[in-house]
N, C-alpha and C positions, 0 to 999 in steps of 0.2 A: 504493500500500500504506500502511496505517496507520503502519508504522515509518518509511517515507520522510517522511510528513507530520510525524511527531514530530521527526525529525531537522531538518526545515525549521523547526519551532518553536524548537528549540535554536539554530539558526543565527541566527534573528531576534533571539533573546534575547541571544546573544553580541555581535551587531553593535550592538545598543542599549547594551550594557554598555561596549563599547570606545569608543563615541562619548561616553558619560558620563565615562569615564576621561580622554579627551583634553580634553573641555570643562571638567571640574572642575579638572584639573591646570593648564591654561592660565589659567583665571580665578583660581584660587587664587594662583598666582605673581604675576599682574598685580595683584591686589588687595593682596597682601602687600607688594609693592614700593611701590604707590601709597599704602598706609596708613602704612608706615614713613617714606617720604620726604615724604608730604603731611600728616603730623601728624593722623592719624585712627585712634583706637583702634577705632572702629566698623568701619572698612574692614578693619583687621587681623583683627577678630573674624569678619567675613564671609569673609575669606580662609581662616580655619580651617575654617569651614563648607564652603566649596567644596573644600578639600583633603580634608575628610572625605567629601564626595560622591564625589571621585575614588577614595578608598579603598573606599567602598561599592561603586562600579561595578566596581572591579578584583576585589573579593571575589565579586561576582555573576558576573563572567566566569569566574573560577576555579571557582566552585561549579557553573556550568553545564557546564564541561568535565568535572569530576569526576562530576557526576550521570549522565552518559551512559555511564560505565563499566559493563560487563555485570555481572550478578549472579555471585557466587562462593560458595564454601562458607561463608565467614564472613558474607556479606551476601546471603542468598538473595532478599531483596526488592529488590536493586539498591542504588544509592548516591544516589538522588534526594533523600533526606532531608538531604543535606549542605547544600542551599540554606537550610533553616531554621536549621541549626547555625551556618553562617557568618553569616547575618543577625542572629542573636542576639548574636554576639560583636561585630559591627560596631556594633550598636545601643549596646552598652555603651561602646564607644570614643567614640561621638557624645555620649553622656550625660556622660562624663568631660570631654570637650572643652568642653561647654557650661558645666559647673561651673567650669572653669578661666577661662572668659571672665567669668563672674559675679564671680569672685574678683578678677580684674585690674581690671574696671570699678569695683568697690567700693573697691579699694585706692587707685586713682588719682582717685577722685571729686573730692576737694578740691584736687588739685594743678593749678596754673595751666598752661595749654598754649597755644601759638600757634594761631590759626585754621587750619582745613584749607585746603589748596591747591585751586584751582579744578578741577584735573584729577581730583581724587577724586570729584567729582560726575559727571564724564563716565564714569569707570570704573564707578561704582555703577549708573548708568543703563544702560550697555551690558551689564552683568552681568545685570540684571533681564530685559532683552529676550532675551539668549542662553539664560538658564536656563529661561525660559518655553518657548522653542523646544525645548530638550532634554526638558522635561516632556512636551510634546505628542508628540514622537517616541517616548519611552519608554512613555507611556501607551497609544499605539496598539500598540506591540510587546507590552505586557502584555495588552491586550485580545485580540490574535491568538493569543498563546501560552498564556495562563492562568497565567503564572509569577508567584508571589507575590513572589519576589525582585526581578524586573523592575518589578513594580507598586510595591513599596516604594521602589525606586530612583527611579522616576518621581515619586512624591510628594515624595521628598527634593529633587528638582530644583525642583518647584513651591514648596516651602517656602523653598528658597534664593533663588528669585526674589522671594518676598514679603519675605524678609530683606533683600535688596538694595534693595527699595523703601523699607523702614524706614530703612536706612542712608542712602539718598538724601535722605529727609526730614530726618533728623538732621543730615546734612552741610549741607543748604541752610539750616537754622536757624542752625547754627554759623558758616557762611560769611557769610551776609548779615545775620544778627541778632546775631552776636557772642556767642551763648549757649554758654558752654563745656560745660555739662553735657549739652547736646543730643546731642553725639557719644557720651557715655557712656550716655545713655538709649537711643540707637540700638543700641549694643553689647549692652545688656541685652535689647533686643527680639530681637536675633539669637539670644541665648542661650535665650530662652524658646521661640523657634521650634525650635531644636535639641533642647531638652528634650522638646518635644511630639513631634517627629519620631522621636527616639531611643526614647522610651517607646512610641510607636505601633508602630515596627518591632520592638522587643523583645517586646511583647505578642503581635503577630501570629506571630512566629517561635516563641514559646513555645507558643501554641495549636496550631500545626502539629506541633510535637514531641510534644504531648500527644494526638495523634490526634483532633483535633476533627472532628466530623461535617461532611461537605461541605455546601455551600450548598444551600438548598431547591430551586433550579432544577435543579441537577445530580441531586439525588435523584429529583425528579419525572420527569426525562427518562429516567433509568436504569430506574425502575419501569415507565414506559410502554413502553419498548422490550422489557423482559423479559416483560411481560404480553402482548405481541403475538406471542410465539413460540407455534407450534402445540402444543397439549396442555398449555400452562401455564394453570392455572385461577386463579392469583393469586400475589401476592408477600406472604409472611408477614413477612419481616424483611429489612431492607436496611441495611447499614453501608458507608459510602464514606469512605475516608481519603485526604486530599490529601498528596502527598509531592512537593514541588517543583512541577514542571509536570504531574506524573502523578497518577493516581488508582488506588487499590487497592480493589476491590469485593468485599464478602462479601454474598451474597444467598441467601435461602431461598425457593424457589418451590414452590407447591402443585400437585400432579398427582393424577390418578386413583389412589386408594389401592389399587386392584387391578392397577395397572401392574406389569409385570415389572421386575426389576433392570436387564435389558438395555435396555428401553425408557426407564426413568428415566435411565439413564446417557446415552442418546442425547439426551433432552430437555435434560439438564444441559449437554452439549456444544453444543447448538443455542443455548441461552441465552448461553453464554460467547462463542461465535463471533459472535453478533449484536451483543453489547455491544462486543466488540473491534473489530468492523467499523464500528459506528456512531460510536464515540467515539475520536477520535485519541489523546486523552490518557489513556485507560484502559489501564494497563499489564498488569494481571492481574485475573482474575475467579475467585472461588471460589464454586461453586454447590452448595448443599445442597438435596436433594429432600425435601419434606414431603408427607404424605398430605393431600389436600384434605378438608374436612368433607363428610359424606355428602350434605348438602342443597345443595352447590354444583355447579352445572352450567355447562358451557362455553357 
């Protein structure tokens, strides 16, 4: 049943989010300890990014639980839009954290500091490898479920991996080359990555909250399936809104203008049933019947 498949999508999304929480929290604490003890502001900055990833993944997990709540009187369309609401708030926290890193790196730019310890390089390298693995797992989960929140979390892991590579490069220069500012430059690189990731996540969440039209592939597939229903002569208008993992479809289909109300009602139900059966992530379909132009034949 489509409902069972959708529940499976939510399970995959929650599993990916929990893995992100565990990975981000573990890496964040290890990086924080390594940066504080190993004299690296870049690693501390990267720790903030990883802890932000853990927060993001936790928010995604909570939003996926909330999104599955059934519709009620106050929320007749369900609660799936909570994914975008949570994503926008997490994005703001990421942006504020990045600005804090920029401030700290700039304030301590000219202050002398001892070279980083050797183990900070090991931590940065291991973090890059682990974060890339988390990205690949979450990206696959996002592909299977279509969740924008899981997709955003996946890319946050990829950006954290790139940030760890930048930190590794900065630490290597500071450790072997004795260049003090290299560590600060790496911290600023992490901040830039966080600003880009936070801005991207915020913009995507904002677009979903504003009911942006679904992607062209989805529109083409819905139009094709609706047009294949018997006695449907064409699709006049199609609006598809994405809400978390789910889609809400408003469609106007053209039928014989001489068709009775009873037959038109039957065609509308046939279109709705076909779309709900073909697309696991389509939650509801509103079908409006329009008279086809006189010169249109089936």
